[in-house]
MITOR-224816 format. One line per field, with one value per residue (C-alpha): residue in three letters; chain; x, y, z. Coordinates in steps of 0.25 Angstrom, whole numbers, padded with zeros to 4 digits. Example, Ala and Ser with C-alpha at 12.3 -4.5 7.8 and 13.67 -1.06 7.14 Angstrom:
2
aa <- c(ALA / SER)
ch <- c(A / A)
c1 <- c(0049 / 0055)
c2 <- c(-0018 / -0004)
c3 <- c(0031 / 0029)
END
This chain:
434
aa <- c(MET / SER / GLU / LYS / THR / ILE / LEU / VAL / TRP / PHE / ARG / ASN / ASP / LEU / ARG / ILE / HIS / ASP / ASN / GLU / ILE / LEU / LEU / GLU / ALA / ALA / LYS / LYS / ALA / ASP / LYS / ILE / LEU / PRO / VAL / TYR / CYS / PHE / ASP / PRO / PHE / TYR / PHE / LYS / THR / THR / PRO / SER / GLY / LEU / GLN / LYS / THR / GLY / ASN / ILE / ARG / ALA / LYS / PHE / LEU / ILE / GLU / SER / VAL / ALA / ASP / LEU / ARG / GLN / ASN / LEU / GLN / LYS / LEU / GLY / GLY / GLU / LEU / ILE / VAL / CYS / THR / GLY / ASN / PRO / ALA / GLU / ILE / ILE / PRO / GLN / LEU / ALA / GLN / GLN / TYR / GLN / VAL / SER / GLU / VAL / TYR / HIS / HIS / ARG / GLU / VAL / ALA / PHE / GLU / GLU / THR / GLY / ILE / SER / GLU / GLU / VAL / GLU / THR / ALA / LEU / TRP / LYS / THR / LYS / LEU / ASN / LEU / LYS / HIS / PHE / ILE / GLY / HIS / THR / LEU / TYR / HIS / LYS / GLU / ASP / LEU / PRO / PHE / PRO / ILE / LYS / ASP / ILE / PRO / ASP / SER / PHE / ALA / THR / PHE / LYS / LYS / LYS / VAL / GLU / ARG / ASP / SER / ASP / VAL / ARG / PRO / CYS / ILE / GLU / THR / PRO / GLY / HIS / ILE / VAL / VAL / PRO / GLU / ILE / THR / ASP / ALA / GLY / ASN / ILE / PRO / THR / LEU / ALA / GLU / LEU / GLY / LEU / THR / GLU / PRO / ILE / ALA / ASP / PRO / ARG / ALA / ASP / PHE / HIS / TYR / HIS / GLY / GLY / GLU / THR / THR / ALA / LEU / GLU / GLN / LEU / LYS / THR / TYR / ILE / SER / THR / ILE / ASP / LEU / THR / PRO / ALA / GLN / LYS / GLY / LYS / HIS / ASN / GLU / ASN / PRO / SER / ARG / LEU / SER / ALA / TRP / ILE / SER / LEU / GLY / CYS / LEU / SER / GLN / ARG / MET / VAL / TYR / HIS / GLU / ALA / MET / LYS / HIS / VAL / ASN / GLY / GLY / HIS / PRO / SER / ASN / SER / PRO / LEU / ILE / LEU / GLU / LEU / LEU / TRP / ARG / ASP / TYR / PHE / ARG / PHE / MET / PHE / LYS / LYS / TYR / GLY / ARG / GLN / PHE / PHE / ASN / PRO / ALA / GLY / PHE / THR / GLY / GLU / SER / ARG / GLU / LEU / ALA / ALA / ASN / TYR / ASP / GLU / LEU / PHE / GLU / GLN / TRP / LYS / ASN / GLY / GLN / THR / GLY / VAL / PRO / TYR / ILE / ASP / ALA / VAL / MET / HIS / GLU / LEU / ASN / ALA / THR / GLY / TYR / ILE / SER / ASN / GLN / HIS / ARG / GLN / ILE / VAL / ALA / ALA / TYR / LEU / VAL / ASP / ARG / PHE / LYS / ALA / ASP / TRP / THR / ASN / GLY / ALA / ALA / TYR / PHE / GLU / GLU / LYS / LEU / ILE / ASP / TYR / SER / PRO / ALA / SER / ASN / TRP / GLY / ASN / TRP / ALA / PHE / ILE / ALA / GLY / VAL / ALA / ASN / ASP / THR / ARG / ASP / ASN / ARG / TYR / PHE / SER / GLY / VAL / LYS / GLN / ALA / GLU / ASN / LEU / GLU / THR / GLU / SER / ASP / PHE / ILE / ASN / THR / TRP / LEU / PRO / GLU / ASP / SER / SER / ASN / LEU / VAL / VAL / ALA)
ch <- c(A / A / A / A / A / A / A / A / A / A / A / A / A / A / A / A / A / A / A / A / A / A / A / A / A / A / A / A / A / A / A / A / A / A / A / A / A / A / A / A / A / A / A / A / A / A / A / A / A / A / A / A / A / A / A / A / A / A / A / A / A / A / A / A / A / A / A / A / A / A / A / A / A / A / A / A / A / A / A / A / A / A / A / A / A / A / A / A / A / A / A / A / A / A / A / A / A / A / A / A / A / A / A / A / A / A / A / A / A / A / A / A / A / A / A / A / A / A / A / A / A / A / A / A / A / A / A / A / A / A / A / A / A / A / A / A / A / A / A / A / A / A / A / A / A / A / A / A / A / A / A / A / A / A / A / A / A / A / A / A / A / A / A / A / A / A / A / A / A / A / A / A / A / A / A / A / A / A / A / A / A / A / A / A / A / A / A / A / A / A / A / A / A / A / A / A / A / A / A / A / A / A / A / A / A / A / A / A / A / A / A / A / A / A / A / A / A / A / A / A / A / A / A / A / A / A / A / A / A / A / A / A / A / A / A / A / A / A / A / A / A / A / A / A / A / A / A / A / A / A / A / A / A / A / A / A / A / A / A / A / A / A / A / A / A / A / A / A / A / A / A / A / A / A / A / A / A / A / A / A / A / A / A / A / A / A / A / A / A / A / A / A / A / A / A / A / A / A / A / A / A / A / A / A / A / A / A / A / A / A / A / A / A / A / A / A / A / A / A / A / A / A / A / A / A / A / A / A / A / A / A / A / A / A / A / A / A / A / A / A / A / A / A / A / A / A / A / A / A / A / A / A / A / A / A / A / A / A / A / A / A / A / A / A / A / A / A / A / A / A / A / A / A / A / A / A / A / A / A / A / A / A / A / A / A / A / A / A / A / A / A / A / A / A / A / A / A / A / A / A / A / A / A / A / A / A / A / A / A / A / A / A / A / A / A / A / A / A / A / A / A / A / A / A / A / A / A / A / A / A / A / A / A / A)
c1 <- c(0444 / 0437 / 0435 / 0443 / 0435 / 0442 / 0434 / 0438 / 0435 / 0433 / 0436 / 0441 / 0444 / 0430 / 0433 / 0435 / 0446 / 0461 / 0457 / 0467 / 0459 / 0448 / 0457 / 0465 / 0453 / 0447 / 0460 / 0463 / 0449 / 0438 / 0428 / 0429 / 0420 / 0420 / 0416 / 0414 / 0410 / 0404 / 0411 / 0403 / 0416 / 0417 / 0403 / 0403 / 0404 / 0417 / 0419 / 0421 / 0407 / 0412 / 0408 / 0419 / 0412 / 0402 / 0390 / 0397 / 0408 / 0399 / 0390 / 0402 / 0406 / 0393 / 0393 / 0407 / 0403 / 0391 / 0399 / 0409 / 0398 / 0393 / 0407 / 0410 / 0396 / 0400 / 0412 / 0403 / 0405 / 0398 / 0402 / 0397 / 0394 / 0393 / 0392 / 0399 / 0413 / 0422 / 0430 / 0416 / 0411 / 0423 / 0426 / 0411 / 0410 / 0424 / 0418 / 0404 / 0411 / 0422 / 0433 / 0447 / 0454 / 0450 / 0456 / 0456 / 0464 / 0473 / 0470 / 0479 / 0471 / 0470 / 0455 / 0454 / 0466 / 0460 / 0447 / 0456 / 0463 / 0450 / 0446 / 0459 / 0458 / 0444 / 0448 / 0460 / 0452 / 0445 / 0458 / 0456 / 0466 / 0464 / 0473 / 0477 / 0479 / 0484 / 0475 / 0472 / 0485 / 0490 / 0504 / 0505 / 0512 / 0522 / 0526 / 0530 / 0545 / 0545 / 0539 / 0527 / 0535 / 0545 / 0534 / 0538 / 0530 / 0531 / 0520 / 0530 / 0541 / 0530 / 0525 / 0538 / 0543 / 0531 / 0530 / 0544 / 0546 / 0532 / 0522 / 0507 / 0502 / 0493 / 0478 / 0473 / 0464 / 0449 / 0443 / 0434 / 0426 / 0424 / 0418 / 0411 / 0405 / 0390 / 0386 / 0374 / 0373 / 0381 / 0375 / 0370 / 0378 / 0374 / 0367 / 0372 / 0361 / 0365 / 0379 / 0373 / 0375 / 0366 / 0365 / 0374 / 0367 / 0372 / 0377 / 0374 / 0387 / 0396 / 0403 / 0406 / 0398 / 0404 / 0399 / 0406 / 0411 / 0422 / 0413 / 0412 / 0426 / 0431 / 0422 / 0427 / 0442 / 0438 / 0432 / 0443 / 0454 / 0445 / 0447 / 0462 / 0463 / 0455 / 0464 / 0477 / 0483 / 0477 / 0481 / 0490 / 0486 / 0482 / 0467 / 0464 / 0450 / 0449 / 0448 / 0437 / 0442 / 0446 / 0433 / 0434 / 0449 / 0446 / 0436 / 0444 / 0434 / 0445 / 0459 / 0470 / 0479 / 0468 / 0467 / 0482 / 0484 / 0472 / 0478 / 0492 / 0487 / 0484 / 0496 / 0504 / 0519 / 0515 / 0519 / 0509 / 0513 / 0506 / 0493 / 0485 / 0477 / 0489 / 0494 / 0481 / 0483 / 0497 / 0492 / 0483 / 0494 / 0503 / 0493 / 0489 / 0504 / 0506 / 0494 / 0501 / 0514 / 0508 / 0495 / 0486 / 0495 / 0487 / 0475 / 0482 / 0479 / 0494 / 0497 / 0512 / 0516 / 0513 / 0506 / 0491 / 0488 / 0483 / 0468 / 0459 / 0451 / 0438 / 0443 / 0431 / 0422 / 0431 / 0431 / 0416 / 0416 / 0426 / 0419 / 0406 / 0411 / 0409 / 0423 / 0419 / 0430 / 0422 / 0433 / 0434 / 0419 / 0416 / 0426 / 0420 / 0406 / 0410 / 0416 / 0404 / 0395 / 0402 / 0413 / 0424 / 0433 / 0446 / 0460 / 0464 / 0451 / 0453 / 0467 / 0462 / 0450 / 0459 / 0470 / 0459 / 0454 / 0468 / 0475 / 0465 / 0455 / 0465 / 0455 / 0458 / 0463 / 0458 / 0444 / 0446 / 0451 / 0439 / 0429 / 0435 / 0435 / 0420 / 0417 / 0427 / 0421 / 0435 / 0440 / 0453 / 0459 / 0473 / 0471 / 0462 / 0469 / 0483 / 0479 / 0473 / 0486 / 0494 / 0486 / 0486 / 0501 / 0502 / 0505 / 0518 / 0525 / 0520 / 0532 / 0528 / 0514 / 0513 / 0501 / 0494 / 0493 / 0481 / 0476 / 0477 / 0470 / 0457 / 0450 / 0456 / 0452 / 0440 / 0429 / 0418 / 0414 / 0399 / 0402 / 0404 / 0391 / 0385 / 0374 / 0362 / 0351 / 0336 / 0335 / 0347 / 0342 / 0350 / 0363 / 0375 / 0386 / 0389)
c2 <- c(0199 / 0210 / 0224 / 0235 / 0247 / 0260 / 0270 / 0284 / 0293 / 0308 / 0319 / 0332 / 0327 / 0328 / 0326 / 0316 / 0323 / 0322 / 0313 / 0302 / 0294 / 0293 / 0289 / 0280 / 0272 / 0271 / 0265 / 0256 / 0251 / 0243 / 0253 / 0265 / 0270 / 0286 / 0291 / 0305 / 0306 / 0319 / 0318 / 0325 / 0329 / 0340 / 0345 / 0347 / 0359 / 0361 / 0365 / 0379 / 0380 / 0380 / 0370 / 0361 / 0363 / 0374 / 0373 / 0380 / 0370 / 0358 / 0362 / 0363 / 0349 / 0343 / 0348 / 0342 / 0328 / 0328 / 0332 / 0321 / 0311 / 0316 / 0315 / 0301 / 0297 / 0302 / 0293 / 0281 / 0282 / 0287 / 0294 / 0288 / 0300 / 0298 / 0306 / 0302 / 0299 / 0294 / 0285 / 0277 / 0278 / 0275 / 0262 / 0258 / 0261 / 0254 / 0241 / 0242 / 0244 / 0234 / 0245 / 0242 / 0255 / 0270 / 0282 / 0296 / 0309 / 0313 / 0325 / 0334 / 0341 / 0333 / 0332 / 0326 / 0317 / 0313 / 0308 / 0301 / 0294 / 0289 / 0283 / 0277 / 0270 / 0266 / 0260 / 0253 / 0245 / 0239 / 0237 / 0247 / 0258 / 0273 / 0277 / 0292 / 0300 / 0314 / 0323 / 0336 / 0344 / 0350 / 0344 / 0330 / 0327 / 0318 / 0328 / 0339 / 0342 / 0339 / 0330 / 0335 / 0337 / 0346 / 0354 / 0369 / 0377 / 0389 / 0389 / 0397 / 0387 / 0375 / 0382 / 0385 / 0371 / 0363 / 0372 / 0370 / 0355 / 0349 / 0346 / 0345 / 0332 / 0331 / 0328 / 0314 / 0308 / 0307 / 0293 / 0291 / 0281 / 0275 / 0262 / 0262 / 0250 / 0249 / 0260 / 0257 / 0271 / 0283 / 0292 / 0306 / 0319 / 0326 / 0339 / 0351 / 0349 / 0334 / 0340 / 0349 / 0362 / 0372 / 0376 / 0388 / 0400 / 0406 / 0420 / 0429 / 0437 / 0425 / 0426 / 0411 / 0399 / 0385 / 0372 / 0360 / 0348 / 0344 / 0348 / 0363 / 0363 / 0359 / 0370 / 0380 / 0377 / 0378 / 0391 / 0397 / 0392 / 0399 / 0412 / 0411 / 0407 / 0419 / 0422 / 0418 / 0431 / 0429 / 0414 / 0412 / 0425 / 0424 / 0423 / 0431 / 0425 / 0415 / 0400 / 0397 / 0382 / 0380 / 0374 / 0363 / 0361 / 0359 / 0348 / 0342 / 0345 / 0350 / 0345 / 0355 / 0348 / 0351 / 0366 / 0367 / 0361 / 0369 / 0382 / 0379 / 0380 / 0395 / 0399 / 0410 / 0405 / 0391 / 0393 / 0389 / 0401 / 0410 / 0404 / 0409 / 0396 / 0387 / 0395 / 0391 / 0377 / 0377 / 0383 / 0371 / 0361 / 0369 / 0368 / 0354 / 0350 / 0358 / 0351 / 0338 / 0343 / 0349 / 0343 / 0349 / 0361 / 0370 / 0368 / 0372 / 0387 / 0389 / 0382 / 0380 / 0392 / 0385 / 0397 / 0401 / 0415 / 0425 / 0426 / 0438 / 0437 / 0437 / 0429 / 0420 / 0432 / 0438 / 0425 / 0425 / 0439 / 0435 / 0423 / 0430 / 0442 / 0451 / 0457 / 0471 / 0471 / 0471 / 0463 / 0452 / 0451 / 0451 / 0439 / 0431 / 0434 / 0428 / 0416 / 0413 / 0415 / 0408 / 0399 / 0405 / 0417 / 0420 / 0416 / 0430 / 0433 / 0420 / 0426 / 0439 / 0435 / 0424 / 0435 / 0444 / 0433 / 0429 / 0442 / 0453 / 0445 / 0436 / 0424 / 0410 / 0406 / 0392 / 0397 / 0405 / 0392 / 0384 / 0394 / 0394 / 0379 / 0380 / 0390 / 0389 / 0381 / 0378 / 0374 / 0365 / 0362 / 0364 / 0377 / 0383 / 0380 / 0382 / 0396 / 0400 / 0395 / 0403 / 0416 / 0414 / 0413 / 0399 / 0391 / 0383 / 0394 / 0408 / 0415 / 0414 / 0421 / 0429 / 0420 / 0423 / 0438 / 0440 / 0454 / 0460 / 0473 / 0468 / 0480 / 0488 / 0478 / 0483 / 0474 / 0475 / 0461 / 0457 / 0450 / 0462 / 0460 / 0447 / 0442 / 0435 / 0429 / 0432 / 0419 / 0418 / 0409 / 0398 / 0405 / 0399 / 0409 / 0423)
c3 <- c(0384 / 0393 / 0387 / 0394 / 0399 / 0404 / 0412 / 0408 / 0420 / 0415 / 0424 / 0419 / 0405 / 0399 / 0384 / 0374 / 0366 / 0371 / 0382 / 0385 / 0394 / 0384 / 0372 / 0380 / 0386 / 0372 / 0367 / 0379 / 0382 / 0375 / 0382 / 0390 / 0401 / 0402 / 0416 / 0422 / 0437 / 0443 / 0456 / 0467 / 0473 / 0463 / 0466 / 0481 / 0489 / 0496 / 0511 / 0507 / 0500 / 0486 / 0475 / 0469 / 0456 / 0453 / 0444 / 0432 / 0431 / 0435 / 0423 / 0414 / 0419 / 0417 / 0402 / 0400 / 0405 / 0396 / 0384 / 0387 / 0388 / 0374 / 0368 / 0373 / 0368 / 0354 / 0355 / 0358 / 0373 / 0385 / 0398 / 0412 / 0421 / 0436 / 0448 / 0460 / 0466 / 0455 / 0464 / 0466 / 0452 / 0443 / 0450 / 0449 / 0434 / 0432 / 0439 / 0431 / 0418 / 0420 / 0418 / 0417 / 0420 / 0423 / 0415 / 0420 / 0419 / 0431 / 0439 / 0447 / 0458 / 0471 / 0471 / 0457 / 0460 / 0473 / 0465 / 0455 / 0467 / 0473 / 0459 / 0457 / 0471 / 0469 / 0456 / 0461 / 0471 / 0459 / 0452 / 0442 / 0437 / 0436 / 0425 / 0425 / 0413 / 0411 / 0403 / 0409 / 0405 / 0393 / 0394 / 0398 / 0411 / 0405 / 0394 / 0404 / 0405 / 0420 / 0430 / 0438 / 0450 / 0443 / 0436 / 0437 / 0447 / 0438 / 0427 / 0419 / 0420 / 0418 / 0405 / 0399 / 0401 / 0396 / 0384 / 0381 / 0384 / 0383 / 0372 / 0373 / 0368 / 0357 / 0360 / 0361 / 0351 / 0354 / 0354 / 0342 / 0349 / 0363 / 0368 / 0382 / 0390 / 0390 / 0400 / 0408 / 0414 / 0409 / 0420 / 0419 / 0420 / 0433 / 0433 / 0441 / 0451 / 0453 / 0456 / 0466 / 0457 / 0451 / 0437 / 0434 / 0429 / 0416 / 0417 / 0405 / 0407 / 0404 / 0390 / 0389 / 0392 / 0395 / 0391 / 0396 / 0387 / 0377 / 0365 / 0370 / 0374 / 0360 / 0354 / 0364 / 0360 / 0345 / 0348 / 0356 / 0345 / 0334 / 0341 / 0341 / 0326 / 0320 / 0308 / 0303 / 0308 / 0322 / 0323 / 0335 / 0343 / 0357 / 0360 / 0372 / 0373 / 0384 / 0379 / 0389 / 0388 / 0402 / 0407 / 0397 / 0399 / 0414 / 0412 / 0401 / 0391 / 0383 / 0382 / 0385 / 0374 / 0364 / 0368 / 0367 / 0354 / 0348 / 0354 / 0349 / 0335 / 0337 / 0347 / 0342 / 0339 / 0343 / 0357 / 0368 / 0377 / 0367 / 0370 / 0383 / 0382 / 0382 / 0394 / 0401 / 0398 / 0403 / 0416 / 0417 / 0415 / 0425 / 0436 / 0434 / 0435 / 0447 / 0454 / 0450 / 0456 / 0469 / 0472 / 0482 / 0485 / 0475 / 0484 / 0497 / 0502 / 0505 / 0491 / 0490 / 0499 / 0513 / 0517 / 0515 / 0510 / 0520 / 0520 / 0523 / 0536 / 0528 / 0516 / 0515 / 0514 / 0503 / 0496 / 0495 / 0490 / 0479 / 0475 / 0474 / 0466 / 0478 / 0480 / 0475 / 0465 / 0451 / 0444 / 0454 / 0456 / 0441 / 0439 / 0451 / 0445 / 0432 / 0438 / 0447 / 0435 / 0424 / 0430 / 0422 / 0423 / 0416 / 0421 / 0424 / 0431 / 0440 / 0444 / 0447 / 0456 / 0463 / 0465 / 0471 / 0481 / 0486 / 0486 / 0488 / 0496 / 0503 / 0502 / 0502 / 0487 / 0489 / 0490 / 0477 / 0470 / 0476 / 0471 / 0457 / 0458 / 0460 / 0449 / 0438 / 0426 / 0422 / 0436 / 0436 / 0449 / 0445 / 0438 / 0448 / 0461 / 0454 / 0449 / 0463 / 0470 / 0461 / 0463 / 0478 / 0478 / 0484 / 0471 / 0469 / 0461 / 0461 / 0456 / 0442 / 0444 / 0431 / 0427 / 0440 / 0440 / 0448 / 0448 / 0462 / 0459 / 0455 / 0460 / 0449 / 0438 / 0429 / 0424 / 0414 / 0417 / 0416 / 0429 / 0437 / 0444 / 0449 / 0439 / 0444 / 0436 / 0438 / 0445 / 0454 / 0465 / 0461 / 0456 / 0461 / 0455 / 0461)
END
C-alpha cells in the first residue's frame, strides 16, 4: 500500500500552533510536505508606481518564513521555500513528491482568491484536489448566526449578534511530530535584494522594533498580557497601551483565537466588549466577512455608492505631498513620517491621515489605500481597503460610522512627536523612506 503525502501550502498562516491544515495533514497523511512560495506578484511595482510590498513588510515576511522553517524543523520536519508562481511550483512539487492532496487556508480578497483559483485549476489538470480550510477569522464561518449573504452590513449589528449568539472555538492542538518525505532541496529563503528591494534603515526615533515570526509573536502576546495583569486589584482593567500584535496576526504568525482566549482571561466582567483588543479582532472578522459577501466592490473608487468622490484638480500633486509628509500640517506630516520610517501607525492615526487625504485634499482614496498597502507592516487586504472605503464614505453601510471618526480639523491638532521632521541618516544615498 502506497504512502499518502499531503502538501501543506503556507500563505498567511505562518505558524505551527492553532493551524488546522498542519494538524489535519499530520493526522490524515503518512507524510506532509510544507511549502512556502515567494510569489513575484507581491513584489512588483504597480502601474501607479507603488510597490505591492514595501521593504519593511518584506523583511518582516522573510523573518517570519525563516522562523516557520525553524519551528517545523524542531518537529522533525522541513519547509520547502521557492520563489515563483505558485500555480507552476505547487503542481511541480506535487508531482515530484507524489502528493495525494494539497491543503491551504482560504483567502477572501480577489487577488489572493485569484491565485488560489489558478493553483486549483493547475492541480485539477493533474487530477489533484486543492482542499480549502477556514483559518483566518476569530469566529468560524459555520458558527455565525447568519449565512454570509445575510451578514449585517452594520458593524454594530454584526458585533452584537456574534457576541450574543456565537462562540469562539478553542485553539487546535499543535502536532508533536511531523514526518516529511526525503527532501532533496529545501530551497533558500530569498534576500530583500533578490526580491528587488533595499534594506530598510532603522530609524532611531522608533519606540518599537518588529521581528517577524511565530516565536517573537508569542513572546509579544505574553508581554502584552503581562501588562494587563499587574496586580489582583488591577486585573481586568483596560490596557490603554497598543498590543502591537497586528503585524503577526496579519501574516498568521499568531492565531486570533489564541489572542482572544488569552485576552478573555483578563477582561473586566468577562465580556469581550470590555476589551479594546478584542474589538480590533472583531473588526478584522467583520471586514473579512464583508469581502466574502461583496467581493471586489471595496476596491472600486465609487465603492457601493455608484458615484466616485469629487477630486481636486491637482489631486496627484496633493497625494505626493501627503505621502511624503509635506502637507505643511505638523500633525499630518509627523504621522506620515512615522509610517514611512517604521511601517506602523496607530489605528487612530490611520483614520486621521486618511480623512485628511480624502476630505481636505480631495485626493483619490484608492491611492491612499494602495500606499498603505505598500508601507504598512501589518497590511491585510480586507482591513486596509475596508477601512479606507468607510473613511471615504463609499462603503456598504456608512450610517454606523462612530468607529470612523476621522479628525477633519487636523490643522488644530498639536503634536510632540519626534517624527515632526523628516530624519535622514548620515549616509542617505539609498534611503527609500520619506
